[in-house]
N, CA, C and O atoms as CSV, one atom per row, in Angstrom:
chain,resi,resn,atom,element,x,y,z
A,1,MET,N,N,-7.759,-0.036,-20.830
A,1,MET,CA,C,-8.151,-0.635,-19.408
A,1,MET,C,C,-6.856,-0.995,-18.612
A,1,MET,O,O,-5.901,-1.636,-19.050
A,2,SER,N,N,-7.003,-0.452,-17.328
A,2,SER,CA,C,-5.894,-0.723,-16.525
A,2,SER,C,C,-5.630,-2.059,-15.943
A,2,SER,O,O,-6.642,-2.672,-15.601
A,3,PRO,N,N,-4.421,-2.680,-15.746
A,3,PRO,CA,C,-4.086,-3.990,-15.378
A,3,PRO,C,C,-4.882,-4.120,-13.982
A,3,PRO,O,O,-5.182,-3.185,-13.240
A,4,ALA,N,N,-5.140,-5.400,-13.804
A,4,ALA,CA,C,-5.674,-5.926,-12.597
A,4,ALA,C,C,-4.921,-5.855,-11.526
A,4,ALA,O,O,-3.782,-6.301,-11.663
A,5,VAL,N,N,-5.252,-5.368,-10.355
A,5,VAL,CA,C,-4.518,-5.525,-8.984
A,5,VAL,C,C,-4.360,-6.906,-8.440
A,5,VAL,O,O,-5.291,-7.703,-8.329
A,6,PRO,N,N,-3.018,-7.153,-8.080
A,6,PRO,CA,C,-2.729,-8.402,-7.572
A,6,PRO,C,C,-3.634,-8.837,-6.561
A,6,PRO,O,O,-4.174,-7.961,-5.886
A,7,THR,N,N,-3.903,-10.062,-6.331
A,7,THR,CA,C,-4.735,-10.601,-5.183
A,7,THR,C,C,-3.703,-11.409,-4.108
A,7,THR,O,O,-2.546,-11.756,-4.347
A,8,GLY,N,N,-4.355,-11.576,-3.034
A,8,GLY,CA,C,-3.826,-12.457,-1.922
A,8,GLY,C,C,-2.613,-11.552,-1.309
A,8,GLY,O,O,-1.817,-12.196,-0.625
A,9,LEU,N,N,-2.383,-10.330,-1.433
A,9,LEU,CA,C,-1.390,-9.450,-0.664
A,9,LEU,C,C,-1.868,-9.227,0.451
A,9,LEU,O,O,-3.084,-9.056,0.536
A,10,SER,N,N,-1.027,-9.167,1.638
A,10,SER,CA,C,-1.314,-8.756,2.806
A,10,SER,C,C,-0.889,-7.273,3.124
A,10,SER,O,O,-0.176,-6.615,2.366
A,11,GLY,N,N,-1.362,-6.841,4.239
A,11,GLY,CA,C,-1.084,-5.411,4.737
A,11,GLY,C,C,0.417,-5.275,4.894
A,11,GLY,O,O,0.983,-4.261,4.486
A,12,ALA,N,N,1.134,-6.351,5.521
A,12,ALA,CA,C,2.383,-6.318,5.804
A,12,ALA,C,C,3.325,-6.298,4.329
A,12,ALA,O,O,4.332,-5.595,4.246
A,13,GLU,N,N,2.951,-6.977,3.446
A,13,GLU,CA,C,3.553,-6.871,2.094
A,13,GLU,C,C,3.556,-5.462,1.488
A,13,GLU,O,O,4.526,-4.985,0.900
A,14,ILE,N,N,2.370,-4.829,1.685
A,14,ILE,CA,C,2.266,-3.621,1.199
A,14,ILE,C,C,3.018,-2.714,1.870
A,14,ILE,O,O,3.538,-1.874,1.136
A,15,VAL,N,N,3.250,-2.610,3.064
A,15,VAL,CA,C,3.902,-1.770,3.940
A,15,VAL,C,C,5.446,-2.053,3.510
A,15,VAL,O,O,6.125,-1.090,3.153
A,16,LYS,N,N,5.957,-3.231,3.535
A,16,LYS,CA,C,7.329,-3.274,2.895
A,16,LYS,C,C,7.637,-2.674,1.600
A,16,LYS,O,O,8.755,-2.216,1.364
A,17,ALA,N,N,6.635,-2.660,0.712
A,17,ALA,CA,C,6.840,-2.143,-0.647
A,17,ALA,C,C,6.885,-0.575,-0.405
A,17,ALA,O,O,7.715,0.100,-1.014
A,18,LEU,N,N,5.958,0.026,0.519
A,18,LEU,CA,C,6.140,1.340,0.756
A,18,LEU,C,C,7.270,1.993,1.279
A,18,LEU,O,O,7.654,3.129,1.001
A,19,GLU,N,N,7.878,1.015,2.223
A,19,GLU,CA,C,9.052,1.395,2.901
A,19,GLU,C,C,10.100,1.432,1.829
A,19,GLU,O,O,10.922,2.348,1.798
A,20,ARG,N,N,10.093,0.551,1.031
A,20,ARG,CA,C,11.204,0.374,-0.052
A,20,ARG,C,C,11.247,1.605,-0.845
A,20,ARG,O,O,12.307,2.061,-1.275
A,21,ALA,N,N,9.925,2.228,-1.074
A,21,ALA,CA,C,9.660,3.400,-1.930
A,21,ALA,C,C,10.033,4.738,-1.219
A,21,ALA,O,O,10.116,5.775,-1.876
A,22,GLY,N,N,10.261,4.710,0.154
A,22,GLY,CA,C,10.650,5.894,0.824
A,22,GLY,C,C,9.468,6.468,1.863
A,22,GLY,O,O,9.608,7.460,2.579
A,23,PHE,N,N,8.584,5.845,1.808
A,23,PHE,CA,C,7.399,6.146,2.877
A,23,PHE,C,C,7.859,5.686,4.333
A,23,PHE,O,O,8.433,4.630,4.597
A,24,ALA,N,N,7.488,6.701,5.233
A,24,ALA,CA,C,7.837,6.412,6.613
A,24,ALA,C,C,6.523,6.158,7.595
A,24,ALA,O,O,5.455,6.757,7.476
A,25,HIS,N,N,6.753,5.379,8.362
A,25,HIS,CA,C,5.768,4.997,9.364
A,25,HIS,C,C,5.417,6.090,10.369
A,25,HIS,O,O,6.241,6.450,11.209
A,26,VAL,N,N,4.127,6.649,10.281
A,26,VAL,CA,C,3.947,7.760,11.192
A,26,VAL,C,C,3.182,7.328,12.447
A,26,VAL,O,O,3.537,7.697,13.566
A,27,SER,N,N,2.122,6.537,12.233
A,27,SER,CA,C,1.413,6.044,13.497
A,27,SER,C,C,0.603,4.854,13.128
A,27,SER,O,O,0.503,4.605,11.927
A,28,THR,N,N,0.016,4.088,13.981
A,28,THR,CA,C,-0.845,3.033,14.109
A,28,THR,C,C,-2.002,3.249,14.939
A,28,THR,O,O,-1.906,3.773,16.049
A,29,ARG,N,N,-3.203,2.824,14.389
A,29,ARG,CA,C,-4.528,3.092,15.244
A,29,ARG,C,C,-5.088,1.769,14.998
A,29,ARG,O,O,-5.393,1.537,13.829
A,30,GLY,N,N,-5.273,0.910,15.812
A,30,GLY,CA,C,-5.854,-0.370,15.674
A,30,GLY,C,C,-5.258,-1.169,14.759
A,30,GLY,O,O,-4.083,-1.455,14.988
A,31,SER,N,N,-5.901,-1.721,13.517
A,31,SER,CA,C,-5.172,-2.237,12.657
A,31,SER,C,C,-4.983,-1.715,11.426
A,31,SER,O,O,-4.945,-2.381,10.392
A,32,HIS,N,N,-4.825,-0.151,11.531
A,32,HIS,CA,C,-4.474,0.594,10.370
A,32,HIS,C,C,-3.332,1.501,10.556
A,32,HIS,O,O,-3.361,2.387,11.411
A,33,ALA,N,N,-2.214,1.283,9.692
A,33,ALA,CA,C,-0.984,1.896,9.930
A,33,ALA,C,C,-0.890,3.189,8.847
A,33,ALA,O,O,-1.373,3.070,7.720
A,34,LYS,N,N,-0.335,4.231,9.212
A,34,LYS,CA,C,-0.224,5.399,8.691
A,34,LYS,C,C,1.282,5.713,8.097
A,34,LYS,O,O,2.277,5.852,8.808
A,35,TYR,N,N,1.258,5.794,6.748
A,35,TYR,CA,C,2.752,6.069,6.157
A,35,TYR,C,C,2.673,7.374,5.447
A,35,TYR,O,O,1.628,7.747,4.914
A,36,ARG,N,N,3.599,7.962,5.438
A,36,ARG,CA,C,3.883,9.277,4.769
A,36,ARG,C,C,5.051,9.532,4.138
A,36,ARG,O,O,6.105,9.163,4.656
A,37,TRP,N,N,5.032,10.234,2.865
A,37,TRP,CA,C,6.282,10.599,2.122
A,37,TRP,C,C,5.862,11.812,1.470
A,37,TRP,O,O,4.983,11.864,0.610
A,38,GLY,N,N,6.593,12.883,1.958
A,38,GLY,CA,C,6.238,14.306,1.466
A,38,GLY,C,C,4.783,14.838,1.812
A,38,GLY,O,O,4.413,15.157,2.942
A,39,GLU,N,N,4.070,14.878,0.730
A,39,GLU,CA,C,2.768,15.399,1.070
A,39,GLU,C,C,1.767,14.296,0.897
A,39,GLU,O,O,0.573,14.569,1.019
A,40,ARG,N,N,2.174,12.997,0.607
A,40,ARG,CA,C,1.233,11.835,0.565
A,40,ARG,C,C,1.140,11.185,1.651
A,40,ARG,O,O,2.187,10.910,2.236
A,41,THR,N,N,-0.131,10.769,2.209
A,41,THR,CA,C,-0.413,9.972,3.238
A,41,THR,C,C,-1.180,8.924,2.672
A,41,THR,O,O,-2.125,9.100,1.903
A,42,VAL,N,N,-0.649,7.556,3.166
A,42,VAL,CA,C,-1.438,6.436,2.808
A,42,VAL,C,C,-1.648,5.472,4.300
A,42,VAL,O,O,-0.839,5.184,5.182
A,43,ILE,N,N,-3.034,5.155,4.133
A,43,ILE,CA,C,-3.555,4.311,5.468
A,43,ILE,C,C,-3.573,2.991,4.799
A,43,ILE,O,O,-4.151,2.823,3.725
A,44,VAL,N,N,-2.873,1.949,5.500
A,44,VAL,CA,C,-2.731,0.545,5.112
A,44,VAL,C,C,-3.425,-0.209,6.196
A,44,VAL,O,O,-3.001,-0.168,7.350
A,45,PRO,N,N,-4.555,-0.945,5.836
A,45,PRO,CA,C,-4.989,-1.956,6.759
A,45,PRO,C,C,-4.229,-3.105,6.720
A,45,PRO,O,O,-3.948,-3.729,5.698
A,46,MET,N,N,-3.811,-3.449,8.154
A,46,MET,CA,C,-2.734,-4.555,8.404
A,46,MET,C,C,-3.714,-6.039,8.605
A,46,MET,O,O,-3.839,-6.707,9.632
A,47,HIS,N,N,-4.233,-6.231,7.466
A,47,HIS,CA,C,-5.076,-7.412,7.324
A,47,HIS,C,C,-4.255,-8.572,6.606
A,47,HIS,O,O,-3.282,-8.300,5.902
A,48,ARG,N,N,-4.647,-9.747,6.795
A,48,ARG,CA,C,-4.125,-10.924,6.164
A,48,ARG,C,C,-4.032,-10.745,4.628
A,48,ARG,O,O,-2.968,-10.859,4.020
A,49,THR,N,N,-5.006,-10.510,4.149
A,49,THR,CA,C,-5.208,-10.340,2.654
A,49,THR,C,C,-6.114,-9.058,2.374
A,49,THR,O,O,-7.160,-8.939,3.012
A,50,LEU,N,N,-5.771,-8.173,1.514
A,50,LEU,CA,C,-6.555,-7.180,1.187
A,50,LEU,C,C,-7.269,-7.373,-0.110
A,50,LEU,O,O,-6.744,-7.840,-1.121
A,51,SER,N,N,-8.562,-6.958,0.003
A,51,SER,CA,C,-9.548,-7.127,-1.178
A,51,SER,C,C,-8.990,-6.260,-2.169
A,51,SER,O,O,-8.280,-5.308,-1.845
A,52,PRO,N,N,-9.325,-6.588,-3.604
A,52,PRO,CA,C,-8.917,-5.688,-4.567
A,52,PRO,C,C,-9.361,-4.219,-4.605
A,52,PRO,O,O,-8.727,-3.324,-5.165
A,53,GLY,N,N,-10.399,-4.086,-4.015
A,53,GLY,CA,C,-10.896,-2.497,-3.935
A,53,GLY,C,C,-10.016,-1.844,-2.829
A,53,GLY,O,O,-9.506,-0.749,-3.066
A,54,THR,N,N,-9.825,-2.423,-1.702
A,54,THR,CA,C,-8.891,-1.843,-0.684
A,54,THR,C,C,-7.447,-1.562,-1.168
A,54,THR,O,O,-6.839,-0.541,-0.847
A,55,LEU,N,N,-6.949,-2.513,-1.943
A,55,LEU,CA,C,-5.681,-2.435,-2.622
A,55,LEU,C,C,-5.656,-1.252,-3.731
A,55,LEU,O,O,-4.649,-0.586,-3.972
A,56,ARG,N,N,-6.696,-1.116,-4.263
A,56,ARG,CA,C,-6.966,-0.179,-5.546
A,56,ARG,C,C,-6.875,1.177,-4.650
A,56,ARG,O,O,-6.269,2.135,-5.131
A,57,SER,N,N,-7.443,1.279,-3.397
A,57,SER,CA,C,-7.441,2.635,-2.592
A,57,SER,C,C,-6.169,2.930,-2.142
A,57,SER,O,O,-5.786,4.099,-2.176
A,58,VAL,N,N,-5.377,1.949,-1.679
A,58,VAL,CA,C,-3.974,2.198,-1.139
A,58,VAL,C,C,-3.115,2.587,-2.306
A,58,VAL,O,O,-2.207,3.397,-2.118
A,59,LEU,N,N,-3.331,2.065,-3.528
A,59,LEU,CA,C,-2.570,2.640,-4.621
A,59,LEU,C,C,-2.986,3.835,-4.946
A,59,LEU,O,O,-2.105,4.606,-5.327
A,60,ARG,N,N,-4.163,4.265,-4.910
A,60,ARG,CA,C,-4.646,5.652,-5.085
A,60,ARG,C,C,-4.038,6.580,-4.292
A,60,ARG,O,O,-3.428,7.559,-4.725
A,61,GLN,N,N,-4.193,6.289,-3.095
A,61,GLN,CA,C,-3.443,7.162,-2.014
A,61,GLN,C,C,-2.025,7.417,-2.085
A,61,GLN,O,O,-1.554,8.461,-1.632
A,62,ALA,N,N,-1.259,6.456,-2.670
A,62,ALA,CA,C,0.245,6.441,-2.879
A,62,ALA,C,C,0.526,7.002,-4.120
A,62,ALA,O,O,1.681,7.329,-4.392
A,63,ASP,N,N,-0.608,7.189,-5.093
A,63,ASP,CA,C,-0.166,7.747,-6.390
A,63,ASP,C,C,0.548,6.830,-7.274
A,63,ASP,O,O,1.351,7.258,-8.104
A,64,TRP,N,N,0.266,5.463,-7.120
A,64,TRP,CA,C,1.053,4.458,-7.589
A,64,TRP,C,C,0.087,3.622,-8.852
A,64,TRP,O,O,-1.129,3.477,-8.724
A,65,SER,N,N,0.641,3.262,-9.715
A,65,SER,CA,C,0.186,2.254,-10.676
A,65,SER,C,C,0.384,0.865,-10.175
A,65,SER,O,O,1.072,0.681,-9.171
A,66,VAL,N,N,-0.154,-0.082,-10.784
A,66,VAL,CA,C,0.014,-1.427,-10.456
A,66,VAL,C,C,1.511,-1.987,-10.810
A,66,VAL,O,O,2.099,-2.885,-10.206
A,67,GLU,N,N,1.971,-1.263,-11.902
A,67,GLU,CA,C,3.517,-1.628,-12.260
A,67,GLU,C,C,4.315,-1.022,-11.061
A,67,GLU,O,O,5.292,-1.650,-10.653
A,68,ASP,N,N,3.975,0.120,-10.490
A,68,ASP,CA,C,4.866,0.711,-9.552
A,68,ASP,C,C,4.822,-0.421,-8.291
A,68,ASP,O,O,5.835,-0.944,-7.828
A,69,LEU,N,N,3.705,-0.639,-7.920
A,69,LEU,CA,C,3.468,-1.665,-6.760
A,69,LEU,C,C,4.368,-2.914,-7.024
A,69,LEU,O,O,5.151,-3.287,-6.150
A,70,LYS,N,N,4.258,-3.612,-8.306
A,70,LYS,CA,C,5.018,-4.773,-8.559
A,70,LYS,C,C,6.546,-4.388,-8.354
A,70,LYS,O,O,7.318,-5.075,-7.686
A,71,ALA,N,N,6.891,-3.225,-8.997
A,71,ALA,CA,C,8.429,-2.995,-8.934
A,71,ALA,C,C,8.953,-2.875,-7.369
A,71,ALA,O,O,10.067,-3.285,-7.042
A,72,ASN,N,N,8.156,-2.352,-6.569
A,72,ASN,CA,C,8.428,-2.287,-5.235
A,72,ASN,C,C,8.232,-3.547,-4.309
A,72,ASN,O,O,8.721,-3.580,-3.180
A,73,LEU,N,N,7.546,-4.509,-4.801
A,73,LEU,CA,C,7.194,-5.666,-4.128
A,73,LEU,C,C,8.549,-6.541,-4.114
A,73,LEU,O,O,8.771,-7.215,-3.108
A,74,LYS,N,N,9.396,-6.558,-5.106
A,74,LYS,CA,C,10.534,-7.364,-5.173
A,74,LYS,C,C,11.522,-7.061,-4.249
A,74,LYS,O,O,12.566,-7.713,-4.225
């Protein structure tokens, strides 16, 4: 069983983690920011808190595990 995704994280916190890992901002449309690194494109909703399912989707797009996210949040 995979570890549970953290709760209470905002879109801004996820963006900071992505930028630490080398993702670059491409564009923003409405409240959704697009980040790219190589062939990977990640869409991050810039909401105050992300639901676990939304965060799981962002991790899947970035090809990250929960441990990868925790390592880049520091």
